[in-house]
Every structure is written in C-alpha cells, then in structure tokens.
N, C-alpha and C positions, 0 to 999 in steps of 0.2 A: 794360673794367669790372673785370676781374680785378685789374688793376694798382691801381685805386682801392680795391678791397676790401683788398688786401694792405697798401697804404699806411696805410689807416685802422686796420687790425689792428696794424700796427707801432706806431703812435702810442698806441694803447690799452695795449699791453704795456709801453711805455717811460714812460708817464705816471707821474710821481712827485711828488705834491703835498705841501705842508707845512701846509696848513690845510683844515678842512672846507669852507670857502667855495669853495676851488679845485675840490674834488671835485664839488660841486653845479654849479658853472659848467661843468665838463667834461661832466657827465652831460647837462645841457640841450643843450650844443653837439653831442653825439654822438647822444643818444637822444631828445631833445625832439621835439615835433611838427614843428618846422622844422629839425631836426637833420640831420646828414650821413647818418645811416643811413636816414632817411625819404627823403632825396633819392636814394639808391641804389635804394631800393625802387620809386620812381617810374620810374627808368631801367630797372629790371628788367622792367617791363611791356612794354617795346619790344624786348627781345632776341629772337633767333630761338628758335623752340620747341625745337630740338635742344640749345640751351645752357641752357635754364631749369633742368633738373635739377641740373647742376653748379653754376651760379651761385646757385641757391636754397640749396644746402647750404653754400656759402661765406658767404652772407648770414646764415644761421642760426647758423653758427659765430661770426661776427663779433658778432652780438647777444648770444649767450650769454657770449662772452669779455668783452665790455664790461661786462655786468651783474655777472659774477663779480669782475672787477677793481675795479669801483667799490665793491661791498659789502666786499671784502677791505680796500681802502684805508680805508674808514670804520671798520672794526673795529680796524685798526692804530692809527689816530689816537685812538680812544676808549681803547684799552688804554694807550697812551702817556700820555694825560691822567690816567688813574687812577693809574698808577705815579708820576707827578709829584706828584699830590695826596697819595698815601700817604707819599712821601718827605718832604714839607714839613710833614706833620701832627705836632704835638708831642703825643706820647702821654702825657706827664707832666702835661699841663694838667688841672685838675679839670673834671669834666663840668658842663654847664649844668644847673641845678636845674629840674626840671619843676614847673610850677605846679599845685598840688593844689586840688581843690575842697573844699567844706565842707558840712556838713549845713544844711538849711534851718532858719531860726529856729523854725518851727512844730515841726519834728522835735526840735530841741534842747530846747524847753520841754516837749514831750510826754514825752520820755525822762526829763527831770528830775522831772516830776510823778510818773511811774510809779516812779522810783527812790525818791522820798520816801515814797510810800505803801507800797512794798514793805518798807520798814523797819518799818512798822506791821502787817505780816502780810498785805497785800493781794496777790492774784495777778491777772494780766491775763486778761480774757475778751474774746471777739470774737463778732461776729454779722454777718449780711448787711445791705447797704445798701438793698436792695429788700425791703420788709417787707409784712406784712399788717396789717389794721386791729386785730386782736386784740393783737398784740405791741406796737404803737405806741400804741394808745389804750385799747381796751376792758379789757385786763388791768391797766391802770394807773388804773382808776377814772375814765376820761373819760366823762361822760354823752354821749348822742348829740347833744345840742344845744350841746356845748362849742365855743367860738369857734375853738379850734385845729384843729377838723375842717373849718373853712371853707376854700374854695379859695384865699383870699388868703394863707394861711399854708402850705399843704401842696401838694406836687407829687403828684398822683394819676396812676397809669398809665392812659392813655386806654382807654376802653371797659371798665374794670374798677375800680370805685370801692373795692374791697376791697384793692387792691394800690397801694402808694405808696412814695415815697422817704422813708426814716425822717427824722423831724424832730428826733429826739434819740437818744442812745445808751441811753436807758432800756429800749429794746427788748431790748438785750443782757442787762439785769438780769432781765427777764421770762424769757428763755430759760434763764438760769442757775438761776432759782428752779424752773423746770419740771423740770430734770434733776439738781438737787443739793439735798439736804436740809441744813438748818442744822446747824452754823454755816456761814454764807456770808460771805466777805469778799473782794470782787472790785473791780477797777478796770476801767472799760470805755472805752478811747479809740476814736475813730473819726470819720469824716467824716459830716456831716449836711446836710440840704437844707431850705431854707424859701423860700417865694415872697415875698421881700422886695426892696425897692429897694436898689440898691448905693450906698453912700456911704462916707465915711471912718470911720464907726462901725458899718456893717452890710454884710452880703454874703449872697447867696443860697446860697453854699456856705461852710461853715466847719467847724471841728473842735471836737469836744466831748470831755470826759473826765468820766465819771461814776463814782461809787463807791457800793457797797452793803455794809452790814454788818448781818447778822441773827444773833441768838443769844439766849440767855436772859439777861434782866436788862440789856439795852442801853438806855442813857438819853440824854436830850438833852445832859447834861453831857459824856458820852463823845464825842458829835459835836462839841461846841464845842471841847473840848481837842484833838481830832484836827485840826480845821480851823485852829486857832491854831498848832499845831505846823507844819502845812503852810505857812502864810503866812510864818512866821519863817524856815523853811528856804529858801523860794524868794526872798523879798524882803529878808531880813535881820532880824537880831535886834531892830531898832528898830521893826519893823512893828507896827501896831495894827490890829485888826479890830473891826467892830461888826456886830451882827445886828439886822435889822429885821423885824417881823412881816410875813408875806406869805401868799399862797395858791397851792397847787399841788394838783391833784386827787389826786395819789398820795401826798402826805404830810400829816400833821396831828399836832402843829402844824408850820407851815412858816416859813422865814425867808430873807431875802436877806442875803448876806454882803458887806460892803464892806471894802476895805483902804485905808489912808491913801495918797493919791496922791503918789508920789515924783517925778512929772514936774514938779510945781509946788511941792513941799514943803508941801502943804496950803493954799496961798494961793488956789488956784482957777485953772483953765485950761479951754480949750474941751473937752478930753478928759473932765475930771471935771465939766464944766458949772458950774464956779465953786464947787463944794462942798468941794473938798479931799479927797473920797472917790471911789473908783472901785468900782463893783459888779463882783464877779468870779464870783459863783456863787449858786445857790439851793440850799436844803437843807431837811431836815425829818425827822421821824420817819415811818417807813413806815406808811401808812394801813392799819388792820386789814382793810379791804375788798380791798386789794391782796394782802395775805397770804392771805386766804381764796380769792381768785381763782386763786392759784397753789398751793393745797393745803398751806398752812402754817398751823398752829394759832396764831391771834393771842392765845389765852389763855396759851400757853406761851412764845411767842417775840415779841420786839420787835426793831426795828432802825432804822437811819437811812440816808438816801440823800442824795447831793449831786451836783451837776453844774456844770461850768464850761466856758466857751469858751476854748480854748487860745490863740486870737488875742488875746483881751483880756489874758490873763496875759502874753503876749509883749509886748504894747503897754506894759504897766506895767513889766515887767522891763527891756526894752531901750530904752524911751523912744521907741517908734514911735508917731507921731501919726495915721497914716493906714492903716486896715485894708487898703486896696486894694493896698498895696505888697507884701503877702505873695503875691499872685497874679500879679504883672506880670513876674516873672523878670528884673528889671533887675539886671544883674551888679554895678552900682555899689552897689546896696542889699545884695545878697547877700554881697559881699566884706567887708562890715563885720562879718560873723560868722565869718570865717576863724579867728580866734583863740578862738572860743567853744567849740571842740570839747573 
C-alpha cells in the first residue's frame, strides 16, 4: 500500500495542466467520491493495526499535498489569464459612457414652478402629510357639513376621525400663518391624497403646489397678473389664460384658471374635453374668516391664494395624455425626459 501512496504522490507533484478544465478533471479523479484517494482509504480499513499509524500519516500527507497542489495550480492559471488580459487591453481607448438617469417629470415641473415664483419673492414652505382636521379643514373655513369631509374624498386614519392624510397643501399655508406674521409670501409643494377612482385624468395620490400672499393692499388684480406671468413662463409667451367664477370655502371671491390647450391647439381633444381649454388651478382672495382663524387682522391685511396639480401642468407642458404614466416607472416613458434637465 505504501507503494501505491508514493506513486499517487509522485503523480500529484508532477501534474502540470494547461487549462482549468484539466485541473478539475484531475481533482475529481484523485479526490472525488470515487477517486483514487478514497479507494486507498477503503484499503486502509483492512491493514494490520500495527501499520495503521504509519499508513494513516502517509494518507493525510497525500491528501494535503493534493489539495495544496490543485489550489496552487488554479491560482497560477488565474494570474496568467489576468496578465494576458492586461497586456492586450488598449489603455488609450476612450472609456464607455455610463448611462445617467434623469429627474422625474413631476420633479422637473415642480422645480420650474418653484423657480418661477421665487422670482416674484416667494419662498418654499413645507408641512406634514399626516394632518389633523384643524389644519386641513376647520382653519380654512370648511363647515362641518362640507362634502370634502366625506369619506369618499378623504383618507381618515382608522379609529381617529381627527387625523387624516392631507387632501391639499393648504394645510401648509395654515401652519405658515400660525407662525409668521404678514407680509407672507410662500409657495407650498407636496404630495396629497384623495379617495378617488384612478383613471387617465385622476389618481388617489398626486402632487400639488399652492401659493399664499398676504400683505396690506393686496388685490385681485395682483393675483391675476401673477398667474398670467406664471402661465407665460411655463407654457410660452403665446399662452392665454381665462378666469371663471368658482367657489372655495377659504377664498372669496374665487376663480378657476384655464390655459389654452397646446395639446390640440385649441381645437378640442379628450384631455381638454373638446373645449380647447385645460383647467390648471383654483385661486381667490383669502376669506376674512380664514385670516381671523389664524389671528391675522382682516381689516388691515388682505391676500390671495392659489393651488394647482403638478401632474396637470406636466400633462399640458409635455403632451402627456395619461396621468397614470407618472406612477408606473416605465423607463421608456421616463427616458423621454433625459434631455429636460
């Protein structure tokens, strides 16, 4: 048996492969379950007791030598392959350009709106998405029976009807009025939630941006000129706006603002419902009751507020006809905005 061990040891030490496949084949032949070393181990069970110590040491040496030899040969082949790759690599070739991502169209439009109003002196204000009834409704002159308080519009936190997901970013305006005295000029972007059916024109989650300006002598004309300036900056100098009488609990008088639909050139399409106009925001003069609720003297100060859905602005600006595309993360859609940074 000693002769068999020495013969196998010699073969291991003299083994000189040229490829990784040869090493693996040799490993299986020597160290595999049906390999030569296991065959010797089976023979070892039948040797005389007085020889077991010496032969056991020889078998352990054989196994250790075989493992070390195989690992060493693998490392040598890997190092040789690395050297060959380095030698053939052309270091003067230009590197491959990494594909960069881009901002989401909602972020692009939000940033542009904030930038436009910052030129008019507005600063950005923020607030929590989980709000209480006072900041979302009561402080904004919503009577208890107002439809917006109904479960079909608002997501209330279970077991606590006073806590809800904000339905508009007007709650940020309330928090601003609580902690800041006039003059106030803020823009309030953020995510809002309403319990609505999802379609190409509506979603239960969307983004709003609202503005508030309170000071002495603020008029409806100031509001109209500010919003006209915004529309022309975002949609182009040719943009036309119109204002229609409306109702909001927190403003009086109130208006809806439409811009000319550039998806159809004013001819009518599904997005503008065939009218040639697209509604983009609501606005109005801050109701005196709102000023009183927030400890601002309505005899001394006046102001206006406005709010718009960022998705709607992006639809009109980029020609997107389905609101759901903003939330699906389809890279084919998102790559269209790579050059819009």
